[in-house]
Each structure stands twice: as C-alpha cells, then as structure tokens.
ZAKOL-409959 format. One record per residue: chain; x, y, z of N, C-alpha, C, O, CB in turn. Coordinates in nm, 2 decimals. Each point is the difference from the previous one (the first is absolute). Glycine has a CB too. Layout:
PT,zado,n_px,n_py,n_pz,ca_px,ca_py,ca_pz,c_px,c_py,c_pz,o_px,o_py,o_pz,cb_px,cb_py,cb_pz
PT,A,X,Y,Z,X,Y,Z,X,Y,Z,X,Y,Z,X,Y,Z
...
END
This chain:
PT,zado,n_px,n_py,n_pz,ca_px,ca_py,ca_pz,c_px,c_py,c_pz,o_px,o_py,o_pz,cb_px,cb_py,cb_pz
PT,A,0.96,-0.77,-1.11,0.09,0.03,-0.11,0.11,-0.09,0.00,0.05,-0.05,0.10,-0.11,0.29,-0.08
PT,A,0.11,-0.26,-0.14,0.12,-0.09,-0.01,0.12,0.08,0.05,0.00,0.13,0.01,-0.10,-0.25,-0.21
PT,A,0.21,0.05,0.24,0.12,0.07,0.04,0.05,0.09,-0.11,-0.01,-0.03,-0.12,0.07,-0.16,0.27
PT,A,-0.02,0.31,-0.11,0.05,0.09,-0.10,-0.06,0.14,0.04,-0.02,0.03,0.12,0.03,-0.20,-0.30
PT,A,-0.03,0.25,0.09,-0.04,0.14,0.02,-0.13,0.00,0.08,-0.10,-0.05,-0.05,0.22,0.13,-0.16
PT,A,-0.12,-0.02,0.32,-0.12,0.02,0.08,-0.03,-0.11,0.10,-0.09,0.02,0.08,0.01,0.10,-0.27
PT,A,0.15,-0.23,0.19,-0.04,-0.10,0.10,0.08,-0.13,-0.01,0.08,-0.02,-0.10,-0.30,0.12,0.10
PT,A,0.20,-0.18,0.10,0.06,-0.13,0.00,-0.09,-0.09,0.09,-0.08,0.06,0.08,0.32,0.02,-0.13
PT,A,-0.22,-0.21,0.05,-0.08,-0.08,0.08,0.03,0.01,0.15,-0.08,-0.04,0.08,0.06,-0.11,-0.27
PT,A,0.14,0.20,0.23,0.04,-0.01,0.14,-0.04,0.13,0.08,0.04,0.02,0.11,0.14,-0.18,-0.17
PT,A,-0.24,0.26,-0.01,-0.05,0.12,0.07,0.10,0.12,-0.02,-0.04,0.11,0.02,-0.07,-0.26,0.14
PT,A,0.23,0.12,-0.21,0.09,0.11,-0.03,-0.03,0.05,-0.14,-0.06,-0.08,-0.08,0.24,-0.01,0.23
PT,A,-0.15,0.21,-0.18,-0.03,0.06,-0.13,0.12,0.06,-0.07,0.09,0.04,0.07,-0.33,0.00,0.01
PT,A,0.23,-0.03,-0.21,0.10,0.07,-0.08,-0.08,0.11,-0.07,-0.08,-0.03,-0.09,0.23,-0.18,0.06
PT,A,-0.12,0.33,0.07,-0.06,0.12,-0.07,0.11,0.06,-0.09,0.11,0.03,0.05,-0.28,0.01,0.15
PT,A,0.14,-0.01,-0.32,0.10,0.06,-0.09,0.04,0.14,0.06,-0.09,0.07,0.05,0.00,-0.19,-0.25
PT,A,0.22,0.15,0.19,0.04,0.13,0.05,-0.07,0.12,-0.07,-0.01,0.10,0.06,0.23,-0.21,-0.01
PT,A,-0.26,0.09,-0.17,-0.06,0.11,-0.08,-0.15,0.02,0.03,-0.06,0.09,-0.04,0.22,-0.14,-0.14
PT,A,-0.22,-0.05,0.26,-0.14,0.01,0.03,-0.03,0.11,0.10,0.07,0.03,0.08,-0.09,-0.28,-0.13
PT,A,-0.10,0.30,0.03,-0.06,0.10,0.09,-0.05,-0.07,0.12,-0.07,-0.10,-0.01,0.01,0.26,-0.17
PT,A,0.08,-0.11,0.30,-0.06,-0.05,0.12,-0.06,0.11,0.08,0.07,0.10,0.04,0.09,-0.29,-0.03
PT,A,-0.29,0.18,0.02,-0.07,0.10,0.09,0.02,-0.06,0.15,-0.01,-0.12,0.01,-0.16,0.20,-0.20
PT,A,0.18,0.01,0.28,0.01,-0.04,0.14,-0.12,0.04,0.08,-0.05,0.11,-0.01,0.30,-0.09,-0.01
PT,A,-0.30,-0.11,0.10,-0.11,0.02,0.09,0.03,-0.03,0.14,0.04,-0.11,0.03,-0.20,0.06,-0.22
PT,A,0.14,0.15,0.28,0.01,-0.03,0.14,-0.14,-0.05,0.04,-0.10,0.06,-0.03,0.27,0.12,0.08
PT,A,-0.17,-0.30,0.01,-0.13,-0.06,0.04,-0.05,0.06,0.12,0.06,0.00,0.11,0.01,-0.22,-0.21
PT,A,-0.19,0.28,0.09,-0.05,0.09,0.11,-0.12,-0.08,0.07,-0.05,-0.10,-0.05,0.11,0.31,-0.08
PT,A,-0.10,-0.16,0.24,-0.11,-0.05,0.07,-0.13,-0.01,-0.09,-0.07,-0.09,0.01,0.17,0.19,0.20
PT,A,-0.12,0.00,-0.29,-0.11,0.01,-0.09,0.00,-0.11,-0.11,-0.11,-0.03,-0.06,0.09,0.27,0.10
PT,A,0.13,-0.30,-0.06,0.01,-0.11,-0.10,-0.04,-0.14,0.06,-0.02,-0.10,-0.07,0.20,0.23,-0.05
PT,A,-0.18,-0.14,0.26,0.00,-0.12,0.07,-0.14,-0.04,0.06,-0.08,0.08,0.02,0.32,-0.04,0.02
PT,A,-0.25,-0.17,-0.02,-0.12,-0.06,0.07,0.04,0.00,0.15,0.11,0.03,0.04,-0.18,-0.17,-0.25
PT,A,-0.02,0.09,0.29,0.03,0.00,0.15,0.12,-0.09,0.04,0.05,0.02,0.11,-0.29,0.02,-0.08
PT,A,0.28,-0.13,-0.12,0.12,-0.08,0.03,0.13,0.07,-0.03,0.11,-0.05,0.03,-0.25,-0.15,-0.08
PT,A,0.13,0.32,-0.01,0.12,0.08,-0.03,0.06,-0.04,-0.13,0.12,0.05,-0.03,-0.08,-0.02,0.27
PT,A,-0.11,-0.10,-0.32,0.06,-0.03,-0.14,-0.08,0.07,-0.10,-0.12,0.03,0.02,0.20,-0.26,0.06
PT,A,-0.03,0.25,-0.20,-0.07,0.07,-0.11,-0.12,-0.08,-0.03,0.00,-0.12,-0.03,0.21,0.22,-0.06
PT,A,-0.32,-0.02,0.09,-0.13,-0.06,-0.04,0.00,-0.01,-0.15,0.02,0.10,-0.07,-0.14,0.01,0.27
PT,A,0.10,-0.23,-0.26,0.03,-0.03,-0.13,-0.06,0.10,-0.11,0.08,0.02,-0.10,-0.07,-0.25,0.18
PT,A,-0.13,0.28,-0.07,-0.05,0.09,-0.10,0.09,0.13,-0.01,0.00,0.06,-0.11,-0.23,-0.15,0.14
PT,A,0.30,0.13,0.07,0.08,0.12,0.00,0.11,-0.01,-0.11,0.05,0.10,-0.05,-0.10,-0.06,0.30
PT,A,0.10,-0.16,-0.27,0.10,-0.02,-0.10,-0.04,0.05,-0.14,0.08,0.05,-0.07,0.01,-0.25,0.20
PT,A,-0.22,0.18,-0.16,-0.05,0.04,-0.13,0.01,0.16,-0.02,0.02,0.05,-0.11,-0.17,-0.26,0.10
PT,A,0.12,0.28,0.12,0.02,0.14,0.00,0.14,0.04,-0.01,0.04,0.09,-0.08,-0.24,-0.07,0.22
PT,A,0.29,-0.10,-0.08,0.15,0.03,-0.01,0.04,-0.03,-0.14,0.08,0.08,-0.06,-0.05,-0.14,0.30
PT,A,-0.08,-0.04,-0.31,0.03,-0.03,-0.14,-0.02,0.12,-0.09,0.08,0.04,-0.08,-0.13,-0.28,0.12
PT,A,-0.07,0.31,-0.02,-0.03,0.12,-0.08,0.10,0.11,0.03,0.04,0.07,-0.09,-0.28,-0.14,0.09
PT,A,0.28,0.08,0.13,0.10,0.10,0.03,0.13,-0.03,-0.07,0.07,0.09,-0.04,-0.18,-0.05,0.26
PT,A,0.15,-0.17,-0.22,0.12,-0.04,-0.07,0.00,0.05,-0.15,0.09,0.05,-0.05,-0.06,-0.25,0.21
PT,A,-0.15,0.17,-0.22,-0.01,0.04,-0.15,0.01,0.15,-0.01,0.07,0.05,-0.09,-0.22,-0.25,0.05
PT,A,0.09,0.28,0.12,0.00,0.14,-0.01,0.15,0.05,0.02,0.05,0.08,-0.08,-0.29,-0.06,0.17
PT,A,0.31,-0.07,0.01,0.14,0.04,0.03,0.09,-0.04,-0.12,0.09,0.07,-0.04,-0.14,-0.09,0.29
PT,A,0.03,-0.11,-0.30,0.08,-0.05,-0.11,-0.02,0.09,-0.12,0.10,0.03,-0.06,-0.13,-0.26,0.15
PT,A,-0.09,0.27,-0.12,-0.02,0.09,-0.12,0.08,0.13,0.02,0.07,0.04,-0.09,-0.30,-0.14,0.06
PT,A,0.21,0.16,0.15,0.07,0.13,0.02,0.15,-0.01,0.02,0.07,0.08,-0.07,-0.28,-0.01,0.18
PT,A,0.25,-0.16,-0.03,0.14,0.00,0.04,0.10,-0.09,-0.09,0.12,0.02,0.00,-0.21,0.01,0.23
PT,A,0.03,-0.12,-0.31,0.09,-0.09,-0.08,-0.03,0.01,-0.15,0.09,0.01,-0.08,-0.07,-0.16,0.27
PT,A,-0.15,0.16,-0.22,-0.04,0.01,-0.14,0.00,0.14,-0.05,0.01,0.02,-0.13,-0.15,-0.22,0.16
PT,A,0.14,0.30,0.06,0.01,0.14,-0.04,-0.13,0.05,-0.06,0.00,0.09,-0.08,0.23,-0.13,0.04
PT,A,-0.34,-0.02,0.09,-0.14,0.04,-0.05,-0.08,0.04,0.12,-0.04,-0.08,0.08,0.05,-0.07,-0.28
PT,A,-0.04,0.28,0.22,-0.08,0.04,0.12,-0.13,-0.07,-0.01,-0.08,0.02,-0.09,0.20,0.21,0.10
PT,A,-0.15,-0.31,0.09,-0.13,-0.08,0.00,-0.12,0.09,0.00,-0.10,-0.03,-0.07,0.22,-0.15,0.19
PT,A,-0.12,0.29,-0.04,-0.11,0.09,0.01,-0.03,0.06,-0.14,-0.11,0.01,-0.05,0.16,0.04,0.29
PT,A,0.06,-0.01,-0.31,-0.02,0.06,-0.13,-0.05,-0.11,-0.11,-0.07,0.04,-0.09,0.25,0.12,0.15
PT,A,-0.13,-0.28,-0.04,-0.05,-0.11,-0.09,-0.15,-0.01,0.01,-0.06,-0.01,-0.11,0.28,-0.11,0.15
PT,A,-0.27,0.13,0.08,-0.15,-0.01,0.01,-0.07,0.13,-0.02,-0.09,0.01,-0.09,0.13,-0.19,0.25
PT,A,0.00,0.29,-0.09,-0.08,0.12,0.00,0.02,0.09,-0.12,-0.09,0.06,-0.05,0.11,-0.07,0.29
PT,A,0.11,0.01,-0.30,0.02,0.09,-0.11,-0.01,-0.08,-0.14,-0.06,0.05,-0.09,0.21,0.09,0.24
PT,A,-0.09,-0.26,-0.15,0.00,-0.07,-0.13,-0.12,-0.09,-0.01,-0.04,-0.04,-0.11,0.29,0.03,0.12
PT,A,-0.33,0.00,0.10,-0.13,-0.07,0.00,0.01,-0.15,-0.04,-0.09,-0.06,-0.06,-0.01,0.27,0.00
PT,A,0.21,-0.27,0.11,0.02,-0.15,-0.01,-0.03,-0.06,0.13,0.03,0.06,0.11,0.14,-0.04,-0.29
PT,A,-0.24,-0.13,0.18,-0.02,-0.08,0.12,0.09,-0.12,0.00,0.05,-0.04,-0.10,-0.29,0.12,0.12
PT,A,0.25,-0.14,0.10,0.08,-0.12,0.01,-0.06,-0.09,0.11,0.06,-0.03,0.10,0.15,0.16,-0.17
PT,A,-0.33,-0.17,0.05,-0.07,-0.08,0.10,0.06,-0.14,0.01,0.06,-0.06,-0.10,-0.27,0.18,0.05
PT,A,0.20,-0.18,0.17,0.04,-0.14,0.02,-0.11,-0.09,-0.04,-0.11,0.02,0.05,0.26,0.05,0.14
PT,A,-0.12,-0.16,-0.28,-0.10,-0.10,-0.04,0.02,-0.14,0.06,-0.09,-0.08,-0.01,0.07,0.22,-0.20
PT,A,0.14,-0.16,0.27,0.02,-0.12,0.07,0.10,0.03,0.11,0.09,0.08,-0.01,-0.12,-0.22,-0.20
PT,A,0.00,0.08,0.33,0.09,0.02,0.11,0.00,-0.13,0.09,-0.11,-0.06,0.02,0.06,0.31,-0.02
PT,A,0.17,-0.29,0.03,0.01,-0.12,0.09,0.12,0.02,0.08,0.09,0.08,-0.03,-0.21,-0.23,-0.13
PT,A,0.13,0.07,0.27,0.12,0.01,0.09,0.02,-0.14,0.07,-0.10,-0.06,0.04,0.06,0.31,-0.01
PT,A,0.17,-0.29,-0.03,0.04,-0.12,0.08,0.08,0.06,0.12,0.10,0.07,-0.02,-0.10,-0.23,-0.19
PT,A,-0.04,0.12,0.33,0.07,0.04,0.12,0.09,-0.11,0.05,-0.04,-0.11,0.02,-0.16,0.26,0.04
PT,A,0.33,-0.11,-0.04,0.10,-0.10,0.05,0.03,0.01,0.15,0.03,-0.10,0.06,0.06,0.11,-0.29
PT,A,-0.10,0.11,0.28,0.02,0.02,0.14,-0.06,0.13,0.05,-0.01,0.10,-0.08,0.23,-0.22,0.06
PT,A,-0.28,0.12,0.14,-0.06,0.13,0.05,0.10,0.11,0.01,0.11,-0.01,0.03,-0.28,-0.13,0.09
PT,A,0.11,0.26,-0.15,0.08,0.12,0.02,-0.06,0.08,0.12,-0.13,0.01,0.01,0.19,0.00,-0.26
PT,A,0.02,0.04,0.34,-0.05,0.06,0.12,0.02,0.15,0.01,0.09,0.06,-0.07,-0.04,-0.28,0.18
PT,A,-0.13,0.28,-0.02,0.01,0.14,0.02,0.14,0.04,0.04,0.06,-0.07,0.08,-0.30,0.07,-0.01
PT,A,0.29,0.11,-0.13,0.13,0.04,0.03,0.11,-0.04,-0.10,0.11,0.06,-0.01,-0.18,-0.06,0.25
PT,A,0.04,-0.11,-0.32,0.09,-0.04,-0.10,0.00,0.09,-0.12,-0.10,0.07,-0.02,0.08,-0.31,0.10
PT,A,0.13,0.24,-0.15,0.01,0.08,-0.12,0.01,-0.10,-0.12,0.09,-0.07,-0.02,0.03,0.26,0.14
PT,A,-0.23,-0.18,-0.20,-0.01,-0.10,-0.11,0.04,0.07,-0.14,-0.05,0.11,-0.02,-0.13,-0.24,0.15
PT,A,0.26,0.06,-0.21,0.02,0.05,-0.13,-0.10,-0.07,-0.09,-0.03,-0.12,0.02,0.27,0.16,0.02
PT,A,-0.29,0.03,-0.15,-0.09,-0.07,-0.10,0.06,0.04,-0.13,0.01,0.12,-0.04,-0.22,-0.11,0.19
PT,A,0.24,-0.11,-0.23,0.07,0.02,-0.13,-0.09,-0.05,-0.11,-0.04,-0.12,-0.01,0.26,0.10,0.12
PT,A,-0.26,0.11,-0.21,-0.07,-0.04,-0.11,0.09,-0.06,-0.11,0.10,0.06,-0.03,-0.27,0.11,0.08
PT,A,0.14,-0.29,-0.10,0.07,-0.06,-0.11,-0.10,-0.03,-0.11,-0.11,-0.05,0.03,0.29,-0.05,0.13
PT,A,-0.14,0.12,-0.28,-0.10,-0.02,-0.12,0.00,-0.15,-0.04,0.11,-0.06,-0.03,-0.07,0.30,-0.05
PT,A,-0.16,-0.29,0.08,-0.02,-0.14,-0.04,-0.02,0.00,-0.16,0.05,-0.08,-0.07,-0.14,0.01,0.30
PT,A,0.01,0.16,-0.27,-0.04,0.01,-0.14,-0.05,0.14,-0.04,-0.08,0.06,0.08,0.03,-0.31,-0.08
PT,A,0.08,0.30,-0.12,-0.06,0.12,-0.05,-0.08,-0.05,-0.12,0.05,-0.05,-0.09,0.14,0.20,0.17
PT,A,-0.32,-0.12,-0.07,-0.10,-0.03,-0.11,-0.03,0.12,-0.08,0.07,0.10,0.00,-0.16,-0.28,0.14
PT,A,-0.01,0.16,-0.22,-0.05,0.11,-0.09,-0.06,0.12,0.08,0.03,0.12,-0.03,-0.07,-0.29,-0.15
PT,A,-0.04,0.14,0.28,-0.06,0.10,0.08,0.03,-0.02,0.15,-0.05,0.08,0.09,-0.13,-0.05,-0.26
PT,A,0.25,-0.14,0.21,0.01,-0.03,0.14,0.15,-0.02,0.03,0.09,-0.03,-0.08,-0.32,-0.07,0.09
PT,A,0.26,0.11,0.12,0.13,-0.04,0.06,-0.03,-0.09,0.12,-0.08,0.03,0.08,0.19,0.19,-0.16
PT,A,-0.04,-0.33,0.08,-0.01,-0.10,0.11,0.12,0.01,0.09,0.11,-0.02,-0.05,-0.25,-0.14,-0.10
PT,A,0.11,0.20,0.27,0.11,0.02,0.10,0.01,-0.10,0.11,-0.11,-0.04,0.05,0.09,0.28,-0.11
PT,A,0.14,-0.28,0.10,0.02,-0.06,0.12,0.05,0.10,0.10,0.07,0.09,-0.04,-0.01,-0.31,-0.07
PT,A,-0.11,0.22,0.23,0.05,0.09,0.11,0.05,-0.09,0.11,-0.08,-0.07,0.06,-0.09,0.26,-0.12
PT,A,0.30,-0.18,0.08,0.06,-0.08,0.11,0.02,0.08,0.12,0.06,0.11,0.00,0.06,-0.25,-0.17
PT,A,-0.18,0.10,0.28,0.01,0.06,0.13,0.12,-0.07,0.08,0.00,-0.12,0.01,-0.25,0.19,-0.01
PT,A,0.34,0.01,0.05,0.12,-0.06,0.06,0.05,0.09,0.12,-0.02,0.12,0.00,0.08,-0.23,-0.22
PT,A,0.00,0.04,0.31,0.07,0.07,0.12,0.13,-0.07,0.02,0.01,-0.12,0.02,-0.23,0.18,0.09
PT,A,0.33,0.02,-0.12,0.13,-0.05,0.02,0.03,-0.13,-0.08,0.06,-0.09,0.05,-0.07,0.19,0.18
PT,A,-0.03,-0.10,-0.36,0.03,-0.11,-0.08,-0.09,-0.12,0.01,0.02,-0.10,-0.07,0.21,0.18,0.08
PT,A,-0.33,-0.07,0.08,-0.09,-0.11,0.01,-0.13,0.04,-0.06,-0.06,0.10,0.02,0.17,-0.17,0.20
PT,A,-0.16,-0.02,-0.31,-0.13,0.02,-0.06,-0.11,-0.02,0.10,-0.01,-0.10,0.07,0.10,0.02,-0.29
PT,A,-0.18,0.18,0.22,-0.12,-0.01,0.08,-0.13,-0.02,-0.08,-0.09,-0.07,0.05,0.20,0.22,0.11
PT,A,-0.11,-0.10,-0.28,-0.12,-0.03,-0.08,0.04,0.02,-0.15,0.10,0.06,-0.03,-0.25,0.02,0.21
PT,A,0.06,-0.14,-0.26,0.01,0.02,-0.15,-0.14,0.04,-0.04,-0.09,-0.07,0.01,0.28,-0.10,-0.04
PT,A,-0.20,0.29,-0.03,-0.12,0.05,-0.05,0.00,0.00,-0.15,0.11,0.00,-0.06,-0.14,0.14,0.26
PT,A,-0.08,-0.15,-0.26,-0.02,0.02,-0.14,-0.11,0.09,-0.03,-0.11,-0.02,0.05,0.20,-0.21,-0.09
PT,A,-0.06,0.33,-0.05,-0.11,0.08,-0.04,0.01,0.02,-0.16,0.11,0.01,-0.05,-0.12,0.11,0.28
PT,A,-0.11,-0.12,-0.29,0.00,0.03,-0.14,-0.07,0.14,-0.01,-0.12,0.01,0.04,0.12,-0.26,-0.11
PT,A,0.06,0.34,0.00,-0.05,0.13,-0.02,-0.03,0.02,-0.15,0.07,-0.04,-0.08,0.06,0.13,0.28
PT,A,-0.24,-0.02,-0.23,-0.04,0.02,-0.14,-0.01,0.15,-0.02,-0.06,0.07,0.08,-0.07,-0.29,-0.09
PT,A,0.18,0.27,-0.10,0.00,0.14,-0.03,-0.14,0.03,-0.06,-0.05,-0.08,-0.09,0.30,0.09,0.05
PT,A,-0.31,0.10,0.08,-0.13,0.04,-0.04,-0.01,0.14,-0.04,0.09,0.08,0.05,-0.19,-0.26,0.09
PT,A,0.01,0.22,-0.21,-0.03,0.14,-0.03,-0.11,0.04,0.11,-0.11,-0.06,0.00,0.16,0.04,-0.26
PT,A,-0.01,0.11,0.34,-0.09,0.04,0.11,-0.13,0.06,-0.05,-0.10,-0.01,0.07,0.30,0.04,0.08
PT,A,-0.20,0.03,-0.26,-0.12,0.07,-0.05,-0.10,-0.10,-0.06,-0.12,0.01,0.02,0.25,0.19,-0.07
PT,A,-0.08,-0.31,-0.02,-0.09,-0.10,-0.06,-0.02,-0.12,0.10,-0.10,-0.07,-0.01,0.17,0.15,-0.22
PT,A,0.03,-0.10,0.32,-0.01,-0.11,0.09,0.04,-0.13,-0.07,-0.01,-0.11,0.06,-0.17,0.22,0.06
PT,A,0.24,-0.11,-0.24,0.04,-0.12,-0.08,0.15,-0.02,0.01,0.08,0.09,0.01,-0.28,-0.05,-0.16
PT,A,0.23,-0.17,0.14,0.15,-0.03,-0.01,0.06,0.05,-0.13,-0.07,0.01,-0.10,0.03,-0.21,0.25
PT,A,0.16,0.24,-0.14,0.08,0.05,-0.12,0.13,-0.06,0.00,0.05,-0.06,0.10,-0.17,0.28,-0.09
PT,A,0.19,-0.21,-0.12,0.14,-0.05,-0.01,0.09,0.08,0.10,-0.03,0.12,0.02,-0.01,-0.18,-0.27
PT,A,0.13,0.00,0.30,0.10,0.07,0.09,0.06,0.11,-0.08,0.05,-0.02,-0.11,0.00,-0.19,0.24
PT,A,-0.06,0.34,-0.08,0.06,0.11,-0.07,0.15,-0.02,-0.02,0.07,-0.06,0.08,-0.24,0.21,0.01
PT,A,0.23,-0.10,-0.20,0.14,-0.02,-0.04,0.09,0.04,0.11,0.10,-0.07,0.03,-0.16,0.10,-0.26
PT,A,0.04,0.09,0.30,0.09,0.04,0.10,0.00,-0.09,0.12,0.10,-0.02,0.06,-0.14,0.25,-0.14
PT,A,-0.07,-0.29,0.11,-0.01,-0.10,0.11,0.07,-0.13,-0.04,0.07,-0.06,0.08,-0.28,0.17,0.01
PT,A,0.17,-0.16,-0.21,0.07,-0.12,-0.05,0.15,0.01,0.00,0.07,-0.09,0.04,-0.28,0.04,-0.18
PT,A,0.26,0.16,0.09,0.14,0.02,0.00,0.06,0.00,0.14,0.11,-0.07,0.02,-0.13,0.21,-0.22
PT,A,-0.04,-0.08,0.30,0.05,0.00,0.14,-0.01,-0.14,0.06,0.09,-0.05,0.07,-0.17,0.28,-0.04
PT,A,-0.03,-0.31,-0.06,-0.01,-0.13,0.05,0.10,-0.10,-0.06,0.06,-0.08,0.07,-0.30,0.12,-0.04
PT,A,0.27,-0.02,-0.16,0.09,-0.09,-0.07,0.15,0.03,0.05,0.08,-0.09,0.01,-0.23,0.08,-0.21
PT,A,0.17,0.14,0.23,0.14,0.04,0.05,0.01,-0.07,0.14,0.11,-0.05,0.03,-0.11,0.27,-0.16
PT,A,-0.10,-0.21,0.21,0.01,-0.07,0.13,0.02,-0.15,-0.01,0.08,-0.06,0.07,-0.23,0.25,0.03
PT,A,0.07,-0.25,-0.19,0.01,-0.14,-0.02,0.14,-0.04,-0.04,0.05,-0.10,0.04,-0.30,0.09,-0.10
PT,A,0.31,0.09,-0.04,0.13,-0.03,-0.04,0.10,0.01,0.11,0.09,-0.08,0.01,-0.15,0.17,-0.24
PT,A,0.05,0.01,0.31,0.09,0.02,0.12,-0.01,-0.11,0.10,0.10,-0.04,0.06,-0.12,0.29,-0.10
PT,A,-0.10,-0.30,0.06,-0.02,-0.10,0.11,0.00,-0.14,-0.05,0.03,-0.09,0.08,-0.16,0.26,0.04
PT,A,0.11,-0.19,-0.25,-0.01,-0.14,-0.05,-0.13,-0.06,0.01,-0.08,0.05,0.08,0.32,-0.08,-0.02
PT,A,-0.27,-0.07,-0.13,-0.13,-0.07,0.00,-0.02,-0.08,0.13,0.10,-0.05,0.06,-0.10,0.04,-0.31
PT,A,-0.12,0.00,0.30,-0.03,-0.07,0.12,-0.05,-0.14,-0.04,-0.08,-0.01,-0.10,0.03,0.22,0.23
PT,A,0.09,-0.31,-0.06,-0.05,-0.14,-0.03,-0.15,-0.01,0.05,-0.02,0.04,0.12,0.26,-0.14,-0.10
PT,A,-0.33,0.06,-0.10,-0.14,-0.02,0.03,-0.02,-0.14,0.02,0.01,-0.08,-0.10,-0.08,0.29,-0.02
PT,A,0.03,-0.25,0.24,-0.02,-0.15,0.02,-0.14,-0.03,0.05,-0.03,-0.11,0.04,0.27,0.09,0.02
PT,A,-0.33,0.12,-0.08,-0.14,-0.03,0.02,-0.08,0.10,-0.08,0.05,0.10,-0.04,-0.01,-0.18,0.27
PT,A,-0.17,0.05,-0.26,-0.08,0.08,-0.09,-0.03,0.14,0.05,-0.07,0.07,-0.06,-0.03,-0.28,-0.02
END
C-alpha cells in the first residue's frame, strides 16, 4: 500500500479514527509448531472481521442478513501479503477499509496491525447474492447506504496494485 490510510512503506500504519477494528487474541489453535499464525487461519479471521464489522459498525446483523433476508456474501477473491509474523499471545487488530464499491461487489482491504505496526494486508472481494437462486444481485440499498457511510467516514484508500 502507498503511504496513507492503511499503510506505509516502513511498516507503521495510519488507521482512520472512524474505522472499525476487530481484535483477535492469537491462540495456540491459530499457530503452527513455530508458534506463529499459520497463514490460512488469517482467511478465517477475515470472515470474522466482516461479520463483526456488519454487526458492530454497519448496524446490519450478519446472521439476519443471511438467514432472514436470504442474502449471501461469498468471497470471490482473497489474497494476503504478510509483513511480519504474528505470535501466540499477541493481540492483533484487523481493520476493514473499503477499496471500491461496485454494482454487486465490495472490494475490501483488511489491515492487520499490532501497536501501530502493520503485520499483514489482506484483500477480499465480496459479492452479494440471492441465497435462493445462487445468483449475484445488486448490492441492496440498505447495505450500499451503510457501505457508503463508512467509506465517507474513513476516506478512500489508495490502490497501488490490481
């Protein structure tokens, strides 16, 4: 990421005060035998960040979004760049920042950080779907409004890679 919201080249980060941050205590079950987070576990954490972000910041109960409203939000793209290992016992913050809101998708950066130091940069692209038909649909107005409000509060993120 370019210097600015969500990252800089020297490992320190700037997270907007308005941004939501989920906190994860790194547990034994997250780690490999070396005591560092086993990389696939981060993708499970990313999903937890999205669920918490919906409930705690966007004001949309995630379970109700899926189970009652019958909308899906599958991940269609996921990647991660690791900057420094995270170890058992550390407390990591993960902050979702919006890269782009499309017609049916939202492109998120998820910045993992501890004490102001960037540990990872994740990227996930989520697509809204109708759970009954299994097809992608336009982002529902109530969700688009919440996403746009969050984007306005946090500001745009610089995108320096595809």
